[in-house]
N, C-alpha and C positions, 0 to 999 in steps of 0.2 A: 159857460156850461160845457162847451166842447172839451175844455181843458179838464173839468171834473170827470167827465165821461171817459176821457183817455186815462186819467189816473184810475178810475174805478175799473176800467177794463185791464189795466195793468195789474191791479191787485188780485183779479181773478186768475190771470195768466201766471203770476208770479208764484201763486200757491201751487201751481202744477209744473213749474219749470223743471226740466231735467237736472238732476244733481249728480255731481261727480263724486264717486266713492273715495274713501280714504286712500286707496291705492289705485293707480291707473288713470290718472288724469289725462285727457287728451293732450297731445303735444302743444306746448304754450308758444306763442309768438315771441321772437327775440325783441329786446328793447334797446334804445339807444343809451349808451352810457350816460350816467345822470350827474357827472361832476362830483369832485370832492372825494378824497380818500384814494387808496390804492386799489386797483382793480386786482381780484384775486385770479390766479392762474386757473383757467378752466380744466387743466389736465392734472390739477394737484390731487394726490392720492391720500386717502384717509386710511389709517392702518387699523389692524385688527384690535379688538378690546379685551378686557378682562371681565369676569363675572361681576356683577353688582346687585344690590338689593334696592327694591322700591316697594312701596305700598299703594295699592290701587284704591284710590279714594272712592268711597260711596258703595263699594261692593261689600255686602254683609259678610262677616267672617274673614275678611281679608287680613293677611298678615305678611310681612316681608317674605319675599319669595326671590329665588336666584334666577336670573335671566342670562344664561351662557350665550355667547356669540363666538362663532369660530371662523367667520371669513370677513374679509374687508368690505366696507360699504363703498358706496358709489364714488367713482373717480372723477365725478362730475362730467363724465363723457356725453351725458344727455343734457348737459346744462344749457338752458335757454334764458337765463336770468343774468342781470348785471349785478355782480357781487362786489362789494367794495369793504375793504379794511381800513379803519382809521378815519372814517368819515365823522366830523364833528356832529354832536347832537344838535347843535344850532342849525347846521346846514341840512341835517336830515330832516328835522321837523319843519323847516321853512319850505321844503319841497312839496308844493300843492299840486304838482302835475301827476303826483302818484298818491293814491289814497292809502291810508294805513287803517289798522284795525280800530285804533282809538277814535279816530273821526267817524268811521262808520258805526261804531258802537254808539256814538252820540245821535247818529241820524235814526237809529232803531227806537231811541227814546223820544226825539224831538227833531223834526226837519227843520223848523225855524232857528233853532239852537245850532244845528249842524251847518246851516247857511251862514249865520252870523259869525260863527267861531272859525270854521274852516273854509269858507268861501270868500266872504268879504272882509273878515278880520276885524269886524266891528265889536266883538266881544272877545277879550284877550283869553288865551288858553287857561284852563283850570290849573290852580295852584293851591296848595295848602301846606301846613306843617307836615302833614303825612307824605306828600309828595317830595318835599325837601329832605325828610328823613330817608326816604326811599332812594332819592338820588345819591346821597352820601353812602349809603350802604352798597349801591350799585358800583360806586367809584372803588370802593374796597374790593368788591367782587371782581372788578376788572384788573386792578393794579396790585391787590395785596396789601400786606401790612406796611410796606414803605410809604403808601399813600397818606397814612395816618400822620406821619411826620410833617407832611406838606401842609396840613390844615392848620389855620390860625385859631387857636383855643385861647381866648383871653383870660387873664388871671381874675380870680373872683373880685378883687378890688375895682376892676374896670367895668363891672356889671352895674345895672341899676339897682335901687333899693330892693326891688322885688326879684333880683336874680336874672334879669333879662339882659339881652344884648341891646346896648343903646348907642348914643353918640360916642361916649368915651371909648367903648370897646371897638367901634368901628374906626376911630382915629388910631388907636393902638394898633390894631390890625394893619392898617395902611402903612403906618410908620415901620412896624417890625416885619412885615411880610409883603408889602407892596400893594398896589391898588387892585390887582387881580386875586388877591388872597381869598381863599375859601374859609369863611368866618363860620365857626362852629361854637355854639355855647357849650361851656363845660359840662352841664347836666347832660345835654345831648351826646357829647363826645363819650362820656362814661357809659351812656346807655348802648351806644353803637358798639363800644369795645366789648361790652358784656354779650351783646347779641353775636358778635364775631366769635367770641369764645365758644358760645353755644353751638354755632355752626360747626366750628373746628372740632367740637366734641361729639358730632353726629357722624358716625362712620360712613353711612350711606351717601351723605353729602360730600364728604372728603374723597371717597372713592370716585365721584363724579369729578371733583375739582382736580384730582390727579390726572384725569384723562383729558382736560381741557387743551385743545389745540388752537382754538380761535376765541377771540372775544369781540363783541360788538360788530359782527358782520351785517352790513347793510345789504339787503336784497331787494331788486326791483325787477318786475316782470309784467308782461302784458297777456291778458286771457284771451281765449278765443272769441269772447264777446267784445273785446277792445278795452277792457278795464285796465288802466295802468295801476298796478298795486305795489306796495313796498312793506317790508317788515324789517326788524333789526334783531338779530339773534343775540341775547345776552352772552351766551357761551356756547361752543360746540365741542363734543368729546371726539376722541380719536375713532370711536365706534358710531359716530353719526347721530348722537343724542343731542338735541337742543335743549339746553337748561335755562330756566327762567327763575330769577330770585324775586320772591314776594315777601312782604312783610305784612303783618296782620295784628289787629287788636285781640283776636280770639286767643285765650289762653291754652285751650285744648284743640290743637288743630285738626286731628283726626275726627274729633267729635263735631267741630262747629265750623271749620273752614269752608264747608259746602256752601254755606249762606253767602260768603264773600264772593265765591266762584258765580253764584247766580247773580248777586248784586252788580258785580263789576264785569260780568259777561266774559269770564275767562275761558268758557267753552267756545265762544265765539272766536276770540283771539287765538285759541288753540287751533281751531280749524283753519284760520287764515294762515297761521305760521306753517301748517302742515302743507298747505298749497304752495307756500314759498319754498319749502323743502323740495317738493316735486319739480318746481321750476329749475332748482338747483341741480336736478338729476339725483337727488337723494331719495332713499326710502322714507316716506313721510311717517316717521314714528311719533307718538304722542309726546308732547312737551313733558319734561321732568321738572317739576316745580320744587324748588328748594324754598320751603316756607319757614319763616322765622316769626315767632310771636314777640310783639314789642311789650307784652306783659310778662312780669316775672311769674315763673323762672325761666322765660325765654325757650319754650318748647320749640324744637325744630324738627322737621319731617321732610321726607322727599316723596312726593305724591305724583300719581298720574290721574287723569279723568277717565271715567267710564266711556266705553265706545258709543254707547247710546247718546250720551250728553254731547260728545264731539260731533256725531251726526246731526244733532239738533243745532250745533254751532254752524255746521255746513250749510243747513237749511237756512238759517238766519242770514249767513253770508251771501248765499245766492239771492235771497229775497231783496236785502237792502241793496246790493249792487244793481239788480233789475230796476228797483224804484229809482235810485240816483240816476241811472241812465236815462230813465223817462223823464224825470223832473228837469234834468239838464236840457234835454231836447225841448221841453216845453217852457223852460225858464219859469217853473211854478213851484214856489217855495213856501206856501202857506198851508196850514193843516187842511185835512179833507173836510173839516166842519166849518171852514171859513165862510162867513156870511149866513150861516144858519143858526136857528134857535135850537138847542140840544137839551133833551131831558137828562138831568143828572142821574147818573147811575149809582146804586148802592149795592153792597153785597147782599146776597139772598138771605144770609142769616140775620142781617140787620132788619130787613124788611119783614122777616118772618116774625119778628117779635112785635109787630104792630098790628097784629090781629088781621 
């Protein structure tokens, strides 16, 4: 009962916890270097940009607008983060000493799942064909077209009767490309190449790519509340814009991608990454999402999220971090309804039809 009261007390306080605005976070505490990768020079200067075009997602009547910038952004002089270049994804994701947005997004949905997947490791990380597809696309995003030649794409005769990658294709890949070969089914390879061409035919996406100065930067920092946090920038432009590549099933991105933003809590991760930018001494600009549709004809757009949605992401970030601090101190990882009989809730419109 004492534990439940503590959790209930936290919920009341968390709803009124002070929020840090998009700009002007309090100075964050420095962190101990976290191993793996090359540490970025804290005095490195990012040079001035050129104009570019974006679309503000979710704002009625929005159209591509020019955003000129005329001065260099942060020289990282106020950097209090550990920034690492070249850290492997495996090393990054195995670091449980620092929370990331993905794990805390899980905690927003289910505390038991968070504990099993990200604390004890009793449930493996989520994986699917969509995540595998996204990983391949990110590989190209980081390394460009030359990486396509490194993938092992088996000939059609090595596939199963249904066109899938099976034992014969795996044996072929190991023989021709080695045991560490990235095996990509021919159908998926053709799809990714079509998506790449769609991105290359999107001028606002290419304008960002031309200004990329860093890829896959790992950032770790400690908040004033003692939270060890991390994020990884897909790409950073010369004018301090963090870009994130996303693939989606929605055929019309500007019409429908808002659903994925809410489903996958991209507003939450955007707020998280902006806090990471502040820790790097950068101006916390909203992420620019390069979104590519996996559905023909592969619509591609560059979008940002509305400020009100990012503010909600910040609120969720503060809320979940406060809850995780409390649960760790109490070692309490069960739902609030644990041990109780609960009346099942129905939407009001459903009950209304029952007289």
